[in-house]
Backbone as CSV, one residue per row, in Angstrom:
resi,resn,N_x,N_y,N_z,CA_x,CA_y,CA_z,C_x,C_y,C_z
1,UNK,40.207,57.463,-41.419,40.787,56.141,-41.176,40.625,55.760,-39.714
2,UNK,40.915,56.722,-38.824,40.802,56.480,-37.404,39.367,56.127,-37.035
3,UNK,38.415,56.874,-37.650,37.002,56.645,-37.345,36.585,55.246,-37.794
4,UNK,37.021,54.826,-39.000,36.672,53.509,-39.493,37.237,52.418,-38.607
5,UNK,38.498,52.608,-38.167,39.138,51.618,-37.290,38.403,51.524,-35.959
6,UNK,38.021,52.658,-35.414,37.308,52.678,-34.133,35.965,51.967,-34.243
7,UNK,35.268,52.250,-35.359,33.972,51.605,-35.566,34.144,50.103,-35.683
8,UNK,35.213,49.697,-36.416,35.470,48.271,-36.593,35.773,47.608,-35.257
9,UNK,36.613,48.253,-34.464,36.944,47.698,-33.141,35.699,47.593,-32.264
10,UNK,34.862,48.609,-32.322,33.637,48.604,-31.521,32.717,47.469,-31.951
11,UNK,32.623,47.268,-33.269,31.773,46.197,-33.790,32.295,44.828,-33.370
12,UNK,33.634,44.667,-33.465,34.240,43.397,-33.060,34.038,43.144,-31.576
13,UNK,34.200,44.192,-30.773,34.024,44.049,-29.318,32.591,43.663,-28.982
14,UNK,31.625,44.276,-29.684,30.216,43.965,-29.443,29.910,42.528,-29.823
15,UNK,30.465,42.091,-30.964,30.247,40.711,-31.413,30.843,39.722,-30.413
16,UNK,32.046,40.068,-29.888,32.698,39.200,-28.924,31.883,39.098,-27.638
17,UNK,31.366,40.232,-27.181,30.562,40.247,-25.963,29.291,39.419,-26.144
18,UNK,28.673,39.544,-27.320,27.460,38.771,-27.607,27.761,37.276,-27.608
19,UNK,28.886,36.895,-28.232,29.265,35.488,-28.295,29.559,34.935,-26.911
20,UNK,30.255,35.754,-26.089,30.585,35.321,-24.734,29.321,35.165,-23.899
21,UNK,28.402,36.080,-24.070,27.136,36.000,-23.322,26.353,34.770,-23.733
22,UNK,26.329,34.505,-25.048,25.629,33.313,-25.528,26.265,32.049,-25.014
23,UNK,27.604,32.025,-24.984,28.317,30.865,-24.471,28.026,30.643,-22.999
24,UNK,27.987,31.728,-22.228,27.706,31.614,-20.795,26.311,31.072,-20.554
25,UNK,25.347,31.552,-21.358,23.985,31.070,-21.207,23.887,29.595,-21.554
26,UNK,24.626,29.191,-22.605,24.607,27.782,-23.004,25.189,26.901,-21.910
27,UNK,26.276,27.387,-21.281,26.897,26.600,-20.223,26.003,26.528,-18.991
28,UNK,25.216,27.581,-18.751,24.374,27.618,-17.560,23.083,26.830,-17.736
29,UNK,22.695,26.559,-18.990,21.452,25.842,-19.238,21.528,24.448,-18.644
30,UNK,20.465,24.000,-17.989,20.491,22.661,-17.393,20.487,21.565,-18.447
31,UNK,21.055,20.422,-18.089,20.924,19.245,-18.938,19.434,18.961,-19.090
32,UNK,18.955,18.734,-20.314,17.512,18.573,-20.488,17.083,17.136,-20.771
33,UNK,18.042,16.229,-20.949,17.698,14.820,-21.162,17.797,14.048,-19.854
34,UNK,16.727,13.364,-19.483,16.690,12.540,-18.282,16.330,11.116,-18.697
35,UNK,17.111,10.145,-18.244,16.785,8.731,-18.483,16.550,8.065,-17.138
36,UNK,15.365,7.468,-16.976,14.949,6.826,-15.734,15.057,5.306,-15.877
37,UNK,15.680,4.672,-14.889,15.962,3.231,-14.955,15.313,2.530,-13.758
38,UNK,14.427,1.590,-14.030,13.723,0.895,-12.950,14.577,-0.235,-12.368
39,UNK,14.121,-0.765,-11.244,14.841,-1.831,-10.568,14.230,-3.189,-10.804
40,UNK,14.537,-4.118,-9.918,14.022,-5.480,-10.012,12.563,-5.530,-9.593
41,UNK,11.850,-6.517,-10.120,10.467,-6.847,-9.743,9.426,-5.844,-10.243
42,UNK,9.855,-4.798,-10.940,8.927,-3.770,-11.416,9.211,-3.460,-12.879
43,UNK,8.426,-2.552,-13.431,8.674,-2.037,-14.784,8.868,-0.531,-14.706
44,UNK,9.050,0.082,-15.853,9.226,1.517,-15.879,7.961,2.300,-15.572
45,UNK,6.817,1.635,-15.505,5.549,2.332,-15.279,5.517,3.074,-13.945
46,UNK,6.258,2.583,-12.977,6.275,3.228,-11.667,6.875,4.623,-11.678
47,UNK,7.590,4.959,-12.746,8.188,6.282,-12.854,7.187,7.347,-13.302
48,UNK,5.941,6.972,-13.610,4.975,7.918,-14.191,4.822,9.201,-13.367
49,UNK,4.667,9.157,-12.044,4.513,10.427,-11.308,5.722,11.351,-11.440
50,UNK,6.929,10.787,-11.421,8.145,11.589,-11.593,8.227,12.101,-13.028
51,UNK,7.926,11.236,-13.962,7.924,11.613,-15.380,7.031,12.828,-15.622
52,UNK,5.826,12.791,-15.065,4.871,13.884,-15.287,5.419,15.228,-14.800
53,UNK,6.074,15.209,-13.633,6.633,16.453,-13.088,7.767,16.971,-13.967
54,UNK,8.655,16.080,-14.345,9.813,16.490,-15.141,9.401,17.022,-16.513
55,UNK,8.460,16.347,-17.149,7.992,16.801,-18.466,7.321,18.154,-18.345
56,UNK,6.508,18.344,-17.317,5.852,19.628,-17.094,6.878,20.736,-16.924
57,UNK,8.025,20.409,-16.327,9.070,21.399,-16.092,10.013,21.569,-17.282
58,UNK,9.706,20.914,-18.401,10.440,21.165,-19.633,11.544,20.187,-19.975
59,UNK,11.648,19.077,-19.254,12.701,18.104,-19.529,12.241,17.077,-20.561
60,UNK,13.208,16.543,-21.277,12.959,15.437,-22.207,13.259,14.149,-21.445
61,UNK,12.247,13.343,-21.191,12.379,12.199,-20.294,12.156,10.893,-21.043
62,UNK,13.078,9.955,-20.876,12.954,8.613,-21.446,12.995,7.605,-20.300
63,UNK,12.193,6.553,-20.423,12.140,5.521,-19.396,12.599,4.208,-20.005
64,UNK,13.651,3.651,-19.448,14.166,2.387,-19.948,13.222,1.244,-19.557
65,UNK,12.999,0.343,-20.506,12.241,-0.879,-20.220,13.176,-2.059,-20.520
66,UNK,14.024,-2.366,-19.559,14.997,-3.431,-19.756,14.406,-4.769,-19.317
67,UNK,14.951,-5.887,-19.831,14.254,-7.172,-19.720,14.392,-7.906,-18.390
68,UNK,15.368,-7.531,-17.546,15.605,-8.214,-16.263,16.001,-9.680,-16.447
69,UNK,16.603,-9.971,-17.599,17.013,-11.345,-17.902,18.473,-11.630,-17.572
70,UNK,19.298,-10.604,-17.575,20.690,-10.715,-17.138,21.220,-9.303,-16.947
71,UNK,22.305,-9.173,-16.183,22.874,-7.847,-15.972,23.344,-7.245,-17.293
72,UNK,24.021,-8.042,-18.114,24.506,-7.531,-19.396,23.356,-7.095,-20.298
73,UNK,22.271,-7.890,-20.318,21.114,-7.518,-21.135,20.537,-6.184,-20.684
74,UNK,20.471,-5.995,-19.379,19.864,-4.774,-18.845,20.736,-3.551,-19.106
75,UNK,22.044,-3.694,-18.937,22.945,-2.571,-19.225,22.891,-2.220,-20.712
76,UNK,22.865,-3.240,-21.550,22.792,-3.001,-22.995,21.518,-2.260,-23.366
77,UNK,20.395,-2.623,-22.735,19.126,-1.948,-23.020,19.176,-0.480,-22.620
78,UNK,19.795,-0.182,-21.481,19.903,1.207,-21.043,20.845,1.987,-21.966
79,UNK,21.926,1.372,-22.376,22.829,2.023,-23.320,22.117,2.349,-24.630
80,UNK,21.217,1.479,-25.031,20.441,1.720,-26.252,19.572,2.971,-26.097
81,UNK,18.981,3.120,-24.916,18.172,4.318,-24.648,19.053,5.562,-24.604
82,UNK,20.229,5.448,-23.999,21.148,6.581,-23.950,21.539,7.036,-25.355
83,UNK,21.728,6.088,-26.256,22.143,6.419,-27.621,21.063,7.175,-28.381
84,UNK,19.833,7.131,-27.891,18.724,7.822,-28.546,18.595,9.278,-28.118
85,UNK,19.383,9.708,-27.138,19.274,11.080,-26.626,19.988,12.058,-27.563
86,UNK,19.621,13.339,-27.436,20.170,14.346,-28.348,21.232,15.222,-27.700
87,UNK,21.806,14.759,-26.588,22.835,15.533,-25.907,23.096,14.976,-24.524
88,UNK,23.684,15.790,-23.644,24.032,15.334,-22.294,22.813,14.808,-21.526
89,UNK,23.090,13.883,-20.601,22.024,13.145,-19.915,22.281,13.109,-18.407
90,UNK,21.184,13.172,-17.637,21.206,12.777,-16.239,20.597,11.380,-16.175
91,UNK,21.320,10.436,-15.584,20.898,9.035,-15.539,20.454,8.707,-14.115
92,UNK,19.234,8.180,-13.998,18.604,7.958,-12.693,18.281,6.486,-12.523
93,UNK,18.640,5.900,-11.372,18.339,4.498,-11.136,17.707,4.259,-9.788
94,UNK,16.698,3.399,-9.759,16.072,2.962,-8.510,16.451,1.510,-8.237
95,UNK,16.836,1.213,-6.990,17.079,-0.151,-6.540,18.173,-0.829,-7.387
96,UNK,17.874,-1.990,-7.975,18.826,-2.658,-8.864,19.203,-1.760,-10.044
97,UNK,18.326,-0.834,-10.387,18.659,0.116,-11.444,19.896,0.925,-11.134
98,UNK,20.233,1.064,-9.840,21.463,1.747,-9.470,22.699,1.010,-9.950
99,UNK,22.664,-0.321,-9.859,23.791,-1.114,-10.369,23.926,-0.928,-11.877
100,UNK,22.788,-0.834,-12.548,22.801,-0.647,-14.005,23.395,0.704,-14.376
101,UNK,22.951,1.781,-13.709,23.467,3.106,-14.085,24.920,3.279,-13.679
102,UNK,25.371,2.519,-12.675,26.779,2.581,-12.278,27.672,2.105,-13.414
103,UNK,27.180,1.146,-14.205,27.926,0.662,-15.371,27.639,1.519,-16.601
104,UNK,26.357,1.707,-16.918,25.989,2.448,-18.125,26.379,3.919,-18.036
105,UNK,26.531,4.424,-16.818,26.876,5.827,-16.621,28.266,6.208,-17.065
106,UNK,29.078,5.243,-17.467,30.398,5.552,-18.019,30.310,6.148,-19.420
107,UNK,29.124,6.126,-20.007,28.909,6.788,-21.300,29.300,8.261,-21.170
108,UNK,30.080,8.803,-22.115,30.547,10.192,-21.991,29.433,11.232,-21.984
109,UNK,28.250,10.894,-22.495,27.147,11.860,-22.497,26.452,11.948,-21.141
110,UNK,26.714,11.001,-20.251,26.109,11.041,-18.913,26.900,12.020,-18.057
111,UNK,26.213,13.047,-17.557,26.875,14.115,-16.803,26.622,14.031,-15.300
112,UNK,25.690,13.195,-14.890,25.409,13.050,-13.476,24.574,11.812,-13.228
113,UNK,24.693,11.251,-12.024,23.997,10.028,-11.640,23.116,10.312,-10.431
114,UNK,21.879,9.832,-10.486,20.962,10.000,-9.360,20.526,8.612,-8.894
115,UNK,20.806,8.314,-7.636,20.468,7.019,-7.052,19.273,7.194,-6.119
116,UNK,18.208,6.445,-6.386,17.012,6.498,-5.557,16.877,5.147,-4.842
117,UNK,17.265,5.121,-3.542,17.252,3.864,-2.770,17.855,2.744,-3.612
118,UNK,19.081,2.958,-4.066,19.660,2.130,-5.114,21.057,1.631,-4.756
119,UNK,21.457,0.581,-5.463,22.804,0.039,-5.305,23.801,0.863,-6.121
120,UNK,24.851,1.333,-5.442,25.932,2.057,-6.107,27.217,1.264,-5.851
121,UNK,27.378,0.203,-6.599,28.451,-0.759,-6.350,29.824,-0.203,-6.723
122,UNK,30.831,-0.699,-6.009,32.218,-0.445,-6.386,32.703,-1.636,-7.216
123,UNK,33.839,-1.459,-7.882,34.356,-2.502,-8.764,34.551,-3.815,-8.010
124,UNK,33.994,-4.895,-8.559,34.113,-6.219,-7.962,33.016,-6.566,-6.982
125,UNK,32.249,-5.585,-6.513,31.178,-5.855,-5.557,29.952,-6.445,-6.254
126,UNK,29.127,-7.145,-5.451,27.843,-7.630,-5.933,26.757,-7.194,-4.953
127,UNK,25.538,-7.118,-5.447,24.425,-6.763,-4.572,24.228,-7.825,-3.491
128,UNK,24.367,-9.096,-3.878,24.143,-10.187,-2.920,25.121,-10.104,-1.758
129,UNK,26.407,-9.874,-2.053,27.416,-9.808,-0.994,27.204,-8.598,-0.101
130,UNK,26.872,-7.461,-0.694,26.622,-6.260,0.112,25.381,-6.429,0.982
131,UNK,24.404,-7.175,0.454,23.196,-7.431,1.221,23.448,-8.299,2.444
132,UNK,24.465,-9.124,2.379,24.828,-9.940,3.549,25.534,-9.090,4.610
133,UNK,26.285,-8.103,4.174,26.955,-7.207,5.122,25.952,-6.280,5.806
134,UNK,24.924,-5.907,5.052,23.868,-5.028,5.572,22.527,-5.710,5.290
135,UNK,22.121,-6.680,6.104,20.902,-7.453,5.811,19.649,-6.575,5.752
136,UNK,18.772,-6.926,4.825,17.498,-6.198,4.737,16.469,-6.860,5.654
137,UNK,15.253,-6.333,5.633,14.227,-6.783,6.575,13.186,-7.703,5.943
138,UNK,13.303,-7.984,4.661,12.272,-8.778,4.002,12.608,-10.268,3.987
139,UNK,11.567,-11.066,4.041,11.686,-12.518,3.861,10.802,-12.954,2.693
140,UNK,10.466,-12.004,1.844,9.465,-12.245,0.807,10.029,-12.808,-0.487
141,UNK,11.348,-12.856,-0.637,11.934,-13.242,-1.924,11.731,-14.735,-2.189
142,UNK,11.180,-15.031,-3.365,10.941,-16.408,-3.800,11.662,-16.645,-5.126
143,UNK,11.877,-17.922,-5.452,12.614,-18.265,-6.666,11.839,-19.272,-7.497
144,UNK,11.786,-19.025,-8.794,11.138,-19.959,-9.712,12.089,-21.113,-10.035
145,UNK,11.568,-22.229,-10.546,12.436,-23.362,-10.885,13.515,-23.033,-11.915
146,UNK,13.261,-22.018,-12.757,14.250,-21.684,-13.790,15.132,-20.496,-13.406
147,UNK,15.179,-20.150,-12.112,16.179,-19.199,-11.647,15.807,-17.734,-11.677
148,UNK,14.519,-17.424,-11.607,14.089,-16.031,-11.534,13.510,-15.743,-10.149
149,UNK,13.723,-14.528,-9.674,13.245,-14.133,-8.353,12.012,-13.240,-8.463
150,UNK,11.187,-13.300,-7.408,10.039,-12.403,-7.277,9.728,-12.265,-5.801
151,UNK,8.839,-11.342,-5.461,8.435,-11.142,-4.078,7.063,-11.770,-3.864
152,UNK,6.929,-12.531,-2.805,5.650,-13.131,-2.455,4.600,-12.011,-2.367
153,UNK,3.556,-12.064,-3.202,2.561,-10.986,-3.193,1.950,-10.718,-1.819
154,UNK,1.916,-11.721,-0.969,1.327,-11.527,0.357,2.130,-10.543,1.200
155,UNK,3.405,-10.377,0.882,4.278,-9.489,1.656,4.686,-8.233,0.891
156,UNK,4.228,-8.116,-0.346,4.699,-7.032,-1.208,4.370,-5.658,-0.630
157,UNK,3.134,-5.473,-0.195,2.736,-4.168,0.317,3.587,-3.772,1.507
158,UNK,3.733,-4.656,2.477,4.471,-4.332,3.697,5.956,-4.138,3.442
159,UNK,6.522,-4.936,2.537,7.981,-4.937,2.391,8.498,-4.047,1.266
160,UNK,7.727,-3.852,0.221,8.222,-3.105,-0.934,7.555,-1.740,-1.068
161,UNK,6.299,-1.648,-0.610,5.515,-0.455,-0.948,4.582,-0.048,0.176
162,UNK,5.080,-0.020,1.394,4.219,0.240,2.555,3.581,1.614,2.536
163,UNK,4.191,2.576,1.863,3.634,3.931,1.827,2.852,4.214,0.545
164,UNK,2.469,3.160,-0.178,1.552,3.293,-1.307,0.173,2.786,-0.896
165,UNK,-0.889,3.251,-1.549,-2.215,2.703,-1.262,-2.232,1.187,-1.444
166,UNK,-2.973,0.497,-0.598,-2.982,-0.959,-0.624,-3.383,-1.514,-1.986
167,UNK,-4.385,-0.926,-2.603,-4.847,-1.412,-3.901,-3.757,-1.278,-4.965
168,UNK,-3.023,-0.185,-4.928,-1.927,0.005,-5.887,-0.831,-1.021,-5.655
169,UNK,-0.484,-1.242,-4.390,0.554,-2.217,-4.063,0.130,-3.625,-4.468
170,UNK,-1.141,-3.950,-4.281,-1.621,-5.280,-4.660,-1.550,-5.483,-6.168
171,UNK,-1.894,-4.431,-6.927,-1.761,-4.531,-8.382,-0.306,-4.766,-8.775
172,UNK,0.598,-3.973,-8.212,2.015,-4.105,-8.550,2.564,-5.465,-8.130
173,UNK,2.057,-5.989,-7.013,2.502,-7.310,-6.550,2.167,-8.397,-7.560
174,UNK,1.066,-8.188,-8.292,0.634,-9.181,-9.274,1.010,-8.797,-10.699
175,UNK,1.846,-7.776,-10.825,2.342,-7.352,-12.135,3.867,-7.262,-12.103
176,UNK,4.479,-8.106,-11.294,5.926,-8.028,-11.092,6.718,-8.412,-12.340
177,UNK,7.870,-7.778,-12.481,8.828,-8.183,-13.494,9.783,-9.189,-12.875
178,UNK,9.510,-10.462,-13.108,10.396,-11.486,-12.541,11.824,-11.244,-13.023
179,UNK,12.769,-11.393,-12.118,14.141,-10.928,-12.350,15.128,-12.082,-12.207
180,UNK,16.014,-12.226,-13.179,17.012,-13.290,-13.127,17.846,-13.174,-11.854
181,UNK,17.941,-14.257,-11.101,18.714,-14.247,-9.858,20.166,-13.873,-10.113
182,UNK,20.646,-14.155,-11.309,22.062,-13.908,-11.636,22.434,-12.441,-11.564
183,UNK,21.458,-11.519,-11.716,21.813,-10.094,-11.726,22.356,-9.658,-10.371
184,UNK,21.943,-10.346,-9.307,22.351,-9.936,-7.969,23.743,-10.438,-7.596
185,UNK,24.299,-11.315,-8.409,25.660,-11.796,-8.159,26.622,-11.380,-9.267
186,UNK,26.191,-10.461,-10.119,27.052,-9.955,-11.198,28.024,-8.928,-10.622
187,UNK,29.336,-9.163,-10.696,30.290,-8.199,-10.133,30.353,-6.915,-10.945
188,UNK,30.445,-5.809,-10.246,30.492,-4.506,-10.909,31.838,-4.283,-11.574
189,UNK,31.810,-3.554,-12.664,33.032,-3.093,-13.325,33.316,-1.672,-12.826
190,UNK,34.118,-0.914,-13.568,34.477,0.432,-13.111,33.229,1.270,-12.870
191,UNK,33.037,1.813,-11.668,31.818,2.565,-11.357,31.880,4.008,-11.839
192,UNK,30.822,4.424,-12.517,30.775,5.785,-13.054,30.805,6.841,-11.962
193,UNK,30.331,6.505,-10.751,30.299,7.518,-9.690,31.687,7.951,-9.240
194,UNK,32.716,7.204,-9.613,34.075,7.626,-9.268,34.540,8.796,-10.127
195,UNK,33.879,8.994,-11.259,34.303,10.027,-12.201,33.278,11.139,-12.398
196,UNK,32.062,10.932,-11.913,30.982,11.875,-12.203,30.220,12.221,-10.928
197,UNK,29.611,13.406,-10.878,28.860,13.795,-9.675,27.639,12.906,-9.495
198,UNK,27.260,12.716,-8.232,26.108,11.866,-7.951,25.247,12.454,-6.844
199,UNK,23.999,12.026,-6.863,22.998,12.411,-5.869,22.383,11.121,-5.340
200,UNK,21.977,11.123,-4.068,21.458,9.877,-3.485,20.272,10.175,-2.572
201,UNK,19.195,9.412,-2.747,18.028,9.506,-1.870,17.924,8.239,-1.038
202,UNK,17.993,8.400,0.283,17.868,7.293,1.227,16.408,7.177,1.650
203,UNK,15.839,5.981,1.523,14.489,5.705,2.010,14.618,5.139,3.423
204,UNK,14.236,5.923,4.408,14.554,5.585,5.800,13.771,4.391,6.350
205,UNK,12.672,4.007,5.688,11.903,2.839,6.134,11.991,1.699,5.116
206,UNK,13.069,1.658,4.364,13.256,0.654,3.312,13.472,-0.725,3.929
207,UNK,12.692,-1.715,3.459,12.841,-3.098,3.923,13.481,-3.988,2.861
208,UNK,13.750,-3.446,1.682,14.363,-4.224,0.604,15.872,-4.002,0.555
209,UNK,16.301,-2.754,0.650,17.718,-2.417,0.811,17.868,-1.750,2.164
210,UNK,18.758,-2.253,2.971,18.984,-1.694,4.303,19.354,-0.204,4.172
211,UNK,18.657,0.685,4.866,18.998,2.111,4.780,20.458,2.405,5.138
212,UNK,21.060,1.599,6.009,22.479,1.811,6.327,23.375,1.468,5.142
213,UNK,22.968,0.514,4.323,23.704,0.223,3.095,23.558,1.394,2.128
214,UNK,22.366,1.941,2.046,22.162,3.119,1.202,23.054,4.271,1.657
215,UNK,23.124,4.480,2.963,23.975,5.560,3.481,25.451,5.305,3.166
216,UNK,25.864,4.046,3.256,27.253,3.717,2.925,27.550,4.051,1.466
217,UNK,26.638,3.650,0.585,26.820,3.952,-0.835,26.950,5.461,-1.062
218,UNK,26.055,6.213,-0.452,26.030,7.664,-0.666,27.296,8.329,-0.143
219,UNK,27.718,7.924,1.050,28.909,8.524,1.653,30.153,8.202,0.829
220,UNK,30.268,6.950,0.416,31.451,6.529,-0.338,31.556,7.247,-1.679
221,UNK,30.421,7.462,-2.321,30.424,8.122,-3.629,30.529,9.636,-3.514
222,UNK,30.422,10.145,-2.285,30.423,11.599,-2.119,29.177,12.239,-2.691
223,UNK,28.073,11.517,-2.629,26.832,11.987,-3.228,26.185,13.089,-2.394
224,UNK,25.525,13.994,-3.065,24.634,14.933,-2.379,23.414,14.124,-1.941
225,UNK,23.152,14.084,-0.632,22.213,13.105,-0.084,21.016,13.744,0.591
226,UNK,19.860,13.120,0.370,18.615,13.494,1.051,18.023,12.223,1.639
227,UNK,17.553,12.291,2.889,16.884,11.157,3.519,15.407,11.486,3.677
228,UNK,14.560,10.510,3.343,13.111,10.717,3.377,12.510,9.886,4.512
229,UNK,11.944,10.558,5.484,11.321,9.884,6.629,10.146,9.024,6.177
230,UNK,10.051,7.818,6.733,8.901,6.953,6.497,8.791,6.390,5.098
231,UNK,9.816,6.593,4.266,9.728,6.161,2.868,10.072,4.693,2.728
232,UNK,9.237,3.982,1.992,9.490,2.578,1.684,10.448,2.477,0.494
233,UNK,10.691,1.250,0.051,11.526,1.049,-1.127,10.904,1.690,-2.364
234,UNK,9.592,1.890,-2.336,8.889,2.521,-3.459,8.894,4.040,-3.357
235,UNK,9.917,4.601,-2.761,10.002,6.047,-2.560,9.880,6.816,-3.875
236,UNK,10.306,6.229,-4.965,10.219,6.925,-6.257,8.770,7.113,-6.695
237,UNK,7.864,6.283,-6.165,6.443,6.434,-6.447,5.722,7.235,-5.367
238,UNK,6.099,7.026,-4.116,5.384,7.652,-3.008,5.804,9.099,-2.762
239,UNK,7.009,9.474,-3.205,7.510,10.840,-3.008,8.032,11.413,-4.334
240,UNK,7.168,11.483,-5.344,7.649,11.927,-6.657,8.151,13.366,-6.677
241,UNK,7.573,14.244,-5.861,8.020,15.640,-5.851,9.463,15.737,-5.367
242,UNK,9.785,15.019,-4.296,11.147,15.049,-3.765,12.134,14.419,-4.740
243,UNK,11.705,13.323,-5.382,12.571,12.655,-6.356,12.814,13.556,-7.557
244,UNK,11.757,14.153,-8.086,11.909,15.051,-9.237,12.779,16.250,-8.887
245,UNK,12.637,16.768,-7.671,13.458,17.919,-7.254,14.933,17.554,-7.227
246,UNK,15.245,16.344,-6.774,16.645,15.907,-6.758,17.183,15.770,-8.174
247,UNK,16.382,15.210,-9.062,16.811,15.045,-10.452,17.043,16.409,-11.111
248,UNK,16.154,17.351,-10.850,16.314,18.686,-11.434,17.523,19.408,-10.845
249,UNK,17.804,19.179,-9.578,19.021,19.728,-8.983,20.254,19.181,-9.679
250,UNK,20.229,17.881,-9.958,21.340,17.261,-10.696,21.485,17.852,-12.095
251,UNK,20.352,18.054,-12.766,20.391,18.598,-14.128,20.981,20.006,-14.148
252,UNK,20.621,20.813,-13.147,21.176,22.179,-13.072,22.660,22.147,-12.703
253,UNK,23.001,21.362,-11.694,24.366,21.355,-11.175,25.353,20.747,-12.159
254,UNK,24.943,19.733,-12.878,25.844,19.064,-13.813,26.168,19.920,-15.016
255,UNK,25.447,21.013,-15.193,25.681,21.897,-16.344,26.726,22.957,-16.032
256,UNK,27.089,23.125,-14.761,27.986,24.213,-14.363,29.441,23.868,-14.644
């Protein structure tokens, strides 16, 4: 009887240890779903260099293609992409995409936020008002008769993508996603960064968002921050290795 009881206890202890080890490994595994959110005047195609690195490293990557027709439309489109994921997510936003992930990031499956030269608004703030407090360096913004904004192609390379090859910048200048002016005056609701960990990349040569505004956002959110020397607003394209490394750091850290 004693021998049977001892064997049973040993078997139970071994099973418990195996279960605990499996649980620890599951908790240590990085979040594997990444959703990338583009900003104004562009499409999701600019994320291709970052996408390639993340996929090669084993992540499941989705790129939102939101319409840039209104803030609500864009947040809804990102939420639709989030609903397609199979588990926890790291949500990444560039530029105006930061305002989008600040709202959409309240989804319970979002475990971390990564801001790449992006707006991280607080409740009630707008991009337009913050831009007046921290003026940018561009004069390229133009408006269509029906209320959409774009960047004058003649200034696109210098102001949006100075560290990209000229031919690439010229193509992007003529393939812009015209953006409803209303998105820049849409007041933020409860910001997800108040409840979730965040990471922030400052583009030190940014002419679209003042780098000091980027630093303010990062400091206020308590974000883990990296500054990239000489980086334009297109830092997500010009420095894909650094951007992917930050996203992977978020994926690992958010799992702990």
